[in-house]
C-alpha positions as CSV (number, residue, x, y, z in Angstrom):
1,X,7.8,-10.8,-4.7
2,X,5.6,-13.6,-3.6
3,X,5.3,-13.7,0.3
4,X,3.3,-16.5,2.2
5,X,1.4,-14.4,4.9
6,X,-1.2,-16.8,6.1
7,X,-2.3,-20.4,6.2
8,X,-6.0,-20.9,7.0
9,X,-8.3,-23.9,7.2
10,X,-12.0,-23.5,6.5
11,X,-14.2,-26.6,6.3
12,X,-11.3,-28.8,6.3
13,X,-9.7,-26.9,3.3
14,X,-6.3,-25.4,3.6
15,X,-5.8,-22.4,2.0
16,X,-2.4,-20.4,1.5
17,X,-2.5,-16.7,1.3
18,X,0.3,-14.9,-0.5
19,X,1.3,-11.0,-0.8
20,X,2.4,-10.7,-4.5
21,X,3.6,-8.0,-6.7
22,X,3.7,-7.7,-10.4
23,X,-0.1,-7.1,-11.0
24,X,-1.6,-4.0,-12.7
25,X,-3.1,-2.6,-9.6
26,X,0.3,-3.4,-7.6
27,X,0.6,-5.7,-4.7
28,X,-2.2,-8.1,-4.3
29,X,-3.2,-10.9,-1.8
30,X,-3.4,-14.1,-3.5
31,X,-5.2,-17.2,-2.1
32,X,-4.1,-20.6,-3.3
33,X,-5.9,-24.0,-2.3
34,X,-3.4,-26.2,-0.9
35,X,-5.2,-28.7,-2.9
36,X,-4.3,-27.0,-6.2
37,X,-0.5,-27.2,-5.2
38,X,-1.0,-30.9,-4.2
39,X,-2.5,-31.7,-7.6
40,X,0.5,-30.1,-9.5
41,X,2.9,-31.8,-7.4
42,X,1.5,-35.0,-8.3
43,X,2.2,-34.3,-11.9
44,X,5.6,-33.2,-11.1
45,X,6.0,-36.6,-9.2
46,X,5.0,-38.4,-12.3
47,X,6.8,-36.4,-14.8
48,X,10.3,-36.6,-13.0
49,X,9.9,-40.1,-11.6
50,X,11.0,-39.0,-8.0
51,X,9.7,-37.9,-4.9
52,X,8.9,-34.2,-4.7
53,X,10.8,-31.8,-2.7
54,X,9.9,-28.5,-0.9
55,X,11.8,-26.6,-3.6
56,X,9.3,-28.4,-6.0
57,X,6.4,-27.0,-4.0
58,X,7.9,-23.4,-4.1
59,X,8.3,-23.8,-7.9
60,X,4.8,-24.7,-8.2
61,X,3.6,-21.9,-6.2
62,X,5.7,-19.3,-8.3
63,X,4.1,-21.0,-11.4
64,X,0.6,-20.6,-10.4
65,X,1.3,-16.8,-9.4
66,X,3.0,-16.3,-12.8
67,X,-0.1,-17.7,-14.4
68,X,-2.4,-15.3,-12.4
69,X,-0.1,-12.5,-13.3
70,X,-0.6,-13.4,-17.0
71,X,-4.4,-13.4,-16.5
72,X,-4.6,-17.3,-16.8
73,X,-6.5,-18.0,-13.5
74,X,-7.2,-21.2,-12.6
75,X,-10.7,-22.8,-11.7
76,X,-12.0,-21.0,-8.6
77,X,-15.1,-22.6,-8.1
78,X,-15.3,-24.8,-4.9
79,X,-18.2,-27.2,-4.5
80,X,-20.0,-28.6,-1.4
81,X,-20.0,-32.2,-2.2
82,X,-21.8,-33.1,1.5
83,X,-25.2,-33.2,-0.5
84,X,-23.8,-36.4,-2.5
85,X,-22.9,-38.5,0.4
86,X,-24.3,-41.8,-0.1
87,X,-25.7,-41.1,-3.6
88,X,-24.7,-43.2,-6.4
89,X,-23.2,-40.7,-9.0
90,X,-23.5,-43.0,-11.8
91,X,-27.1,-42.9,-11.9
């Protein structure tokens, strides 16, 4: 089971929260940044050579949850890049 329970926006970042079963502890709430879903959808679009669909987005979310179930967790760190506004990153 993978059920969307909330969509929240914090500091302009959208996070999807799902209630998911299949974890050793049973049902668990999983938060997935929408940016992670969008990045994977870009890859889907590039590989398939067509526009992505809502079904593609659902498939990406299912794949992310499956990876989490297999303990292959994605990068969870989030960084505050505001301190780099106006800074030349190549120096």
